[in-house]
Structure formats: C-alpha cells, structure tokens
N, C-alpha and C positions, 0 to 999 in steps of 0.2 A: 430847405426841405427837412422835414422831421427825421430824426434818427431811425424811427421805426420803418418809415418808408424806404430809407436808404438801405436798410438791412434786407428788406424784401426784394428791392430792385437788384441788389448784388446776387441774390440767389437765383432769381428768374433769369438774369443775364448769363448764367451758366449754360442755359439751354437756348436762349434767344439773344442773338448778338446784334447790336446796333439799333435797337428799338426802344430806347429808354423813354422817349416821349409818350409812345402809345401805351407802354406798360404802366407808366405813372398815371395816365388818364384812366385806365381800367381799374387800377387800385383805388383811385378817388371815387369812381362810381360805386365800387363794392363797399367802400367805407361810408358812402352816402346812402346805403341800403337800396341801391339800384341794380338794374340788369343791363348787360352789354350785348349789342349785336355787332359782330365782326364781319364786315362785308368786304370780300376781296376775291381775287382769282385763286384757284387751287394751288397748294404747294408752298405758300409763303409763311407757314408756321402758325396759323390761327389755332389749331388744336393743341399743338405743343405749348404755345404761350398760355392757354387756359389751364392745361394740366400743370405746368410749372407754377403758375400762380396759386393753384389749389394746394400744392405741396408746400410752397414757401409760407403760406398763411396758416397752414395747419388745419385746413378744413377738410371735411369728409367729402370727397369728390366722386360723383357718379356721372357716367357718360351714356348718352343715348345716340345711336347712329340713326338719324331720321331718314328712313326709306319709305317708299309708298305703302309697304305692308305693316308699318308700325301702327298700333291701335291706341285709342285714347286710354284704354284700360292698362296698357303697358306703362303709361305715364302716371295716372292717378290711382291705379288699383281697381279692384272689382270685388263683388260679393259672391260667395259660394254658399251652398247649403251644407251645414254641418250634419253629417249622416246620423250622428248620435242624438242630437237635440232637435234637429229639424229647423233650427234657426239660421239666419244668415250670418256668415262670418266674413269679415273684411280681410282681403288679401292686399297688403300695401303695394303701391307702385314704386317706381324709381324715385319719385320726388320725396317720398316719406322717409328716405334714408340718406338724404343729401343735404349738405350745407352749400355745396356749389355744384349745380347741375350744368354739365357741358352738353348742349344740344348741337350735335354735329350735323351740318348741312340741313338746317331746319326748313329751308325752302324746297326740299325734295319730298317732304311728306304731304299728306292730304290736309286740307283746311280744317277738317274735323279733328284731326290729331293735334294740329297747331293750337286749336281753340281750347284743347284740354289744359293747356298751360295758363290760360288767362286768369283763372281764379287763383292759382298758385302764385303767379307773379304779382298780382295786385294785393291779395289779402293774406298771403302766406298760409293758405289752407286749401283743402280739397273737399268736395262734397260728392259722396257716392251713395246712391239709393237713399237720399234724404238725410244721411248722417255726415256730419262735418268733422274733419280730422285736421288738427293743426300740424304745421310743418316744423321741422327743427329750426332753431335760431342759432346763427344767422342762416338765411336762405337766399341764394342769388342764382341767376341764370346767366351763363355766358353762351350765347348761341352764335354759330358761324353760318354764313351762307355764301354761296358763289354767286357771281353776277347773274341776274336774270337774263335768259338767252342761252345759257348753257343747257345742254340736253337734260331733260327731266326736272327742271326747276320751274317754280311758279312764284308770282308775287305774293308776299306776305300781306294778309289783311291789314287795313289801317289800324284797326283796334289792337292787333298784335304789335305792330310797329310802335304805337303810342305808349306801350307798356315798357319799352326799353328806354332807360334813362339816356343812353348815348349810343349812337352808331359810329363805329370807328373803322379805320382802314389800317392794316398792317403795312402793306406795301413791300416792294422788292428790297432786298438788302443792297447796300452799295458794294463796291468791289472788295474793299477790305473786309467787310462783314461776311461776304460770300466766301472769301479765302479762309477766314477763321471757321466758318461753318463746315467747309470741306475738311479742314484739318482736324477739327474736334470730333468728327464722326468717322474717322479712319478706323478706329478700333472699338468704338462703343457708342452708347447713347448718352449725351450730356445730361439728359433729363434724369438719369439715375443718380446724378450727383447733387441735385437740388435738395436742400435741407430746409427744415422748418425754421423760419426766422421770426415768426410772430405767432404766439399761441392763440387758440380760439378765444380764450378768456380776454386776452389783451385786445384782440380784434373787436370783440363786443364792447370792451371798455372805450375804445376809440370811437366807435359808432355812437355811444352815449355822450361822449365829450363833444362830438360834432353837433349833436342835437342842441347843445347849450350855447353854441356860437351865437353872438348877438347880431341880429339883423334889424337895423333901424327902419322906421316907417318910410323914410325917404328911399331906401333901397327896395323895400317891398313895392312902393309906388313905381319905382323905375322898372321893376320886373313886370308889373301889371301894364305899364305903358308900352313896353316892348311887345307884350302879347297882343294888346289892343291894336297897335300899329300894324302887326302882321295880319290881323283880321280885316283891317280897313284898306290895306294896300290892294289896288285893282289888279296887280300882277299875281296876286295870291288867291287861290280858290279856297284852300283850307289852311288857316293860320295855326298859331301855337295854341294848343288846347289848355284848359285849366290844369290838367295833369302835367302838361309840359311846363307850365309856369311853376308848379310845385317842385318839379324835378330841377328846374333851373335854380331855384332857391336852395335846394338841398345840395346840389353840386357846388354852388358858390360857397356854401358853408364848409364843405369838405376842402375846397381849395384854400380858403382862409386858414383852416386848421393846418394844412400842409405847409403854409407859409409862416406858421408860428404865431398867428393872430387869433384873438378871441372875438373878432368882429368882421363883418363882410363889407367890402368896398365895392364901388361901381366897377372897378377894374376886375374884381373877381368874377362878377356877372359877365363882363365882356369876354374874359378869357375862356369861359366854358360855354358861351352862347352858341357857337356853331355846332359843337359836339352834341349838345343837348337838343337843339332845335332844328337842325337841317333836315333830318328824316321825317319831321312832323309837317313840314311845309309842302303843300302841293300847289304847283303853279296853275293859274287860270289860263283860259284860252288866249287872253290878251298877253299874258306873260310868255306863253309859248310862241305866239306870233312875233313878239318882240325879241325872240331868242334870249330871253332872260335866263340867268343861271341862279339857282338857289343861293349859293354862297355870296354872289354879288348882291342879291336882294337883301339878304341878312346884313351885309355890310352897310347897305343904305339905311336900314333900320337903326343900326348902331350909330350911324352918323347923324341921323335926323332927330333921334330921341335924346334929349339932354341928359348928361350923366350927373347925378347929384353928388354932393359931398357926403361921405358916409355918416357924418355926425349931425347932419341937419335934422 
C-alpha cells in the first residue's frame, strides 16, 4: 500500500477502530473521483467514518442531514431578486462550498431532493434558473442510508444508485474493537484527534496520477465482456450500465496505483468488481424464483468470463 494511503488510514483509525478494509475502499473510490454509498444499520459509525476521512484528507467537508423537509434549493442553491438592481442573484447551496459532501441518511428525504444531487454527482456542476455553476475540485459525496424497512426510509431511485461508484457496508465491530471504542470515548471524542495527513493539492495530484495508469485493450475488453455478460444473464433484469463499466475501470486504476503499479491487471478488476457492481444489478423474476443472490451471480460472471493477461 502506498505511503500516502497508510498515513490517511492511521489518522482515520483514531476515530474508527477495526475497519481498515472499508476505509481503504472508500479512499480508493475518492481517489478514483467517485462517490460512496454507505448502507448499514444505525450506530455503526458511518457518519464518523466520513467525517474522519474528510479531516484526514484535508478536504472542506459539509454535512446535510437528509430529512423529509430538506428542499432541493438547500442542496443546489436558489435565486433571489436583488432589491437594488432588480436582477436575480444566486444564493449558493451546500454543494457549492464542499469538497466532500456528507449526505446523512439520504433515503429519508424526498425523491425530488435526492434528484437535486444528480447533476452535481455526475457533472460536478449545478444549474439554477438556466445558469450553470461549477463545483469546487475535488468534489465527492459520501452518503449514508439505513436499511430500507426502517421507519421513514424509502428506496433510492436507480438513477441515483448508479451514480455511486461503490456501495459499501461498515458492519459491527468485533469484540476487541468494541472494547477499544468504549475505552476511547470515556473522556472525549477521538474524532477531535484526527489530523490532516494528505493535503488537498496532494490529493488532486494523486487523482491525476491515477488517470495516467495504463489499461491495455485486453483489460478494457474484459470489463466490457463482464458488463455484457451481466446484461445477457437470464437471472438479471438490469445489468451493469455503461457508467458502471466506466466506474469499474476507474476503480481498478485506483487499486493498481495503491499497489504501486502503473498498469491494471485482471486481478485489479476482479478485486473491485463486487463493490462497484453489486448495487447496479437487479435480479429478474427468474432469478428471484431461483432464490439467486446478487453476490453469487456476480461470482458466476467472474468464473465464466476468462481473465486476460494484462499485457496482451
């Protein structure tokens, strides 16, 4: 693992104990210029993890508590009439002043408010009253949601889900991590001790380095064949989208960078495949009747689609 990632992990783990794997995955998504959806039960540290990452990377972090009364204008801003000139004046929203936007419990707000994030997540800009406003660079969203079925929650639209590069689960801590958590919070909040381990400029530099990672045509063909196989599988109603294939490529490049390589292998693609693709796949009626599970179906795709040598 690269030294820069190790430094960030050390800082984040001051606040989140025993979750090295998920922290590493989130960091890879951010370096690949993606967005993360943390899906889990309440109280496992999703919000704390996101805030700790923002501090450790040195990004300007803003938080929105998504409740039913949050409006789209709270997110993207709105126009008001200037009393002196009579012209419209733009009042920025929360995304205009954020490098890292923490959307807390995103599945508790209305679909209209959720959709306000679509342009920001995809194009790094917002449009209000016909005027387009670019967002700061970098810009990323870490959204949290509780399992659907909890009071006041609703399913995210597929278009929203597809804009998240990865959907991850934090999970409960093990016994040792739970004891450490209880001990560390006896007299204070460990989040207060998280320091910046990577400057914003260094973060942008790494993002640019990742873009230059070599991806041979054989690997691009492998990604395309995985996506096509998901669309042709009778157990799957909605397979991996073209956007999903692009995200898979970018995440694999970030993983190659973290391993100290300047090229992507088939193993990189396989390692990130589930995290990038599982939330994009919707099972068909046949798949549900066969009691198929998305992870098992994705494993079948990895087994049936031949893995190329990176240098072919």
